[in-house]
C-alpha positions, -999 to 999 in steps of 0.1 A, spaced: -145 -497 385 -173 -523 383 -179 -554 362 -206 -538 340 -185 -508 329 -154 -530 323 -175 -555 303 -190 -527 282 -155 -512 276 -138 -545 267 -164 -557 242 -162 -524 224 -125 -532 216 -111 -552 186 -103 -588 196 -66 -581 192 -68 -554 219 -91 -573 242 -67 -595 262 -41 -568 271 -69 -544 282 -86 -572 302 -53 -580 320 -48 -544 328 -83 -542 344 -76 -574 363 -43 -560 377 -61 -527 386 -88 -546 405 -62 -567 424 -43 -535 433 -75 -521 446 -79 -552 468 -110 -565 450 -100 -600 442 -136 -611 434 -140 -585 407 -105 -594 394 -116 -630 390 -149 -621 373 -130 -598 348 -104 -625 342 -133 -649 332 -145 -626 304 -137 -643 271 -122 -628 240 -147 -623 212 -144 -638 178 -142 -614 148 -178 -621 138 -190 -615 174 -170 -582 175 -186 -572 142 -221 -580 155 -213 -560 187 -202 -531 165 -236 -532 148 -254 -528 181 -231 -502 195 -227 -480 164 -263 -484 150 -286 -487 180 -315 -475 160 -314 -508 140 -318 -530 171 -356 -524 176 -367 -531 140 -349 -565 140 -363 -575 174 -398 -565 163 -395 -585 131 -383 -615 151 -414 -612 174 -437 -611 144 -420 -641 127 -422 -662 159 -459 -654 163 -465 -663 126 -447 -696 131 -469 -704 162 -501 -695 143 -490 -712 111 -498 -681 92 -483 -688 58 -491 -655 41 -477 -635 70 -446 -657 71 -439 -651 34 -443 -614 38 -421 -613 69 -396 -637 52 -391 -611 24 -385 -584 50 -362 -607 69 -341 -614 38 -337 -577 30 -330 -566 66 -305 -593 75 -286 -588 43 -284 -550 48 -274 -553 85 -246 -579 77 -232 -555 50 -234 -526 75 -215 -546 101 -188 -554 75 -185 -517 66 -183 -507 103 -154 -531 108 -136 -516 78 -143 -481 91 -128 -492 124 -96 -501 106 -101 -539 107 -117 -552 75 -133 -586 76 -140 -612 50 -171 -629 36 -169 -657 62 -173 -632 90 -203 -616 71 -220 -650 68 -215 -656 106 -230 -622 113 -260 -632 92 -263 -665 112 -263 -644 144 -291 -622 130 -312 -652 120 -307 -665 155 -319 -631 169 -351 -635 147 -357 -671 159 -348 -670 196 -357 -644 223 -327 -653 244 -304 -648 214 -321 -615 208 -313 -603 243 -277 -615 241 -272 -596 208 -289 -564 219 -265 -562 249 -236 -558 225 -212 -582 244 -212 -614 223 -182 -636 225 -191 -658 196 -215 -659 167 -250 -674 173 -269 -700 153 -307 -702 148 -324 -733 164 -327 -763 141 -361 -763 124 -366 -726 123 -367 -717 86 -371 -679 87 -377 -672 51 -404 -698 44 -437 -709 58 -439 -740 81 -445 -773 64 -480 -775 77 -489 -741 62 -473 -750 29 -492 -783 27 -525 -764 34 -518 -737 9 -508 -763 -17 -540 -784 -13 -562 -781 -44 -594 -762 -39 -626 -783 -38 -653 -772 -62 -689 -782 -61 -705 -805 -88 -722 -775 -105 -688 -758 -111 -673 -791 -123 -701 -795 -148 -696 -760 -161 -658 -764 -166 -663 -799 -182 -646 -832 -178 -608 -832 -179 -590 -852 -205 -578 -886 -192 -543 -881 -205 -541 -848 -187 -552 -865 -155 -525 -891 -159 -499 -864 -165 -510 -846 -134 -509 -877 -113 -474 -885 -125 -464 -850 -118 -479 -851 -83 -461 -884 -77 -428 -869 -88 -433 -839 -66 -442 -861 -36 -410 -882 -42 -389 -850 -44 -405 -837 -13 -399 -869 6 -363 -869 -5 -359 -833 5 -374 -839 39 -351 -869 44 -321 -848 35 -333 -819 57 -337 -842 87 -302 -857 81 -287 -822 79 -306 -811 110 -293 -841 129 -257 -833 119 -260 -795 126 -259 -796 164 -228 -817 165 -211 -794 139 -221 -764 160 -207 -779 191 -174 -787 172 -173 -751 161 -178 -737 196 -152 -760 210 -127 -750 183 -134 -713 189 -130 -718 226 -96 -735 221 -86 -707 198 -95 -681 223 -76 -699 251 -45 -703 228 -47 -666 219 -50 -656 255 -20 -678 263 0 -662 235 -9 -627 246 1 -636 282 34 -651 271 41 -621 249 36 -598 279 59 -620 300 85 -620 272 83 -582 269 89 -578 307 118 -603 305 134 -584 277 131 -552 297 148 -569 326 175 -582 303 182 -547 290 184 -534 325 208 -562 335 230 -555 305 231 -518 315 241 -528 350 268 -552 337 283 -525 315 283 -500 343 299 -525 367 326 -533 341 333 -496 337 336 -491 374 359 -522 377 382 -508 350 383 -475 367 391 -491 401 419 -513 385 434 -482 369 432 -463 402 449 -493 420 477 -494 395 483 -457 398 483 -459 436 508 -488 434 531 -467 413 529 -438 437 537 -462 466 567 -476 448 580 -442 439 576 -430 475 595 -461 488 625 -454 464 626 -418 476 626 -430 512 656 -452 506 
């Protein structure tokens, strides 16, 4: 028994089966005298439902891992190069692939006998977006041993081009004077309408940017809150599982003790009856002797 094989085994189990199986491996390692291995196995954390579903996807459909990793590499390169056209194309592929994989993960969970809800599917999608954005998240996911869902880094908008690319693509083309003369002068009212429309678009863009920054500032704190809450939940579930095992053992000892009490009472009754019979025989023998 080694840590790698135990880890691979445990994270292939449903979260409800994780803690009892982990405790069995801890006990086996201690029995074998390997306390260091026992401690490292004990430190393995129970996965959330969404992490388990994401692990299922990697384990049951390994042929889907490489395409998503390749797509992530392409999207990160397009972000670095501010390639708006490439980003839009990869964004469309990303939308289709992430949606399909999240649905497959949900179906795999149902096939395994543990259906999950829409909230789990959304968390699986968040994990897949993180895989596209972050090489480290991609390595964690591809190992198939996640303990919790992953979130893409703040500022990575996978489905759209970066702001700089959008601004460049949205900038009006400059034409030479000859072309301008051929097309004629624009109507002044049309110019005014366009100016107002541009001003309104700028105002909406500024407000959207302000809202986005505020949301991005709140996101890390909310993510930390979620992680702390999930950690507390896993600890409580581990404690419940441990108490359940202790209660089961105590009930078994109680049943054994009751059996012992019943047997002892039976022997005591037999001994009392035998004593009374012996006393009667003794009294009868004394009368005969007289």
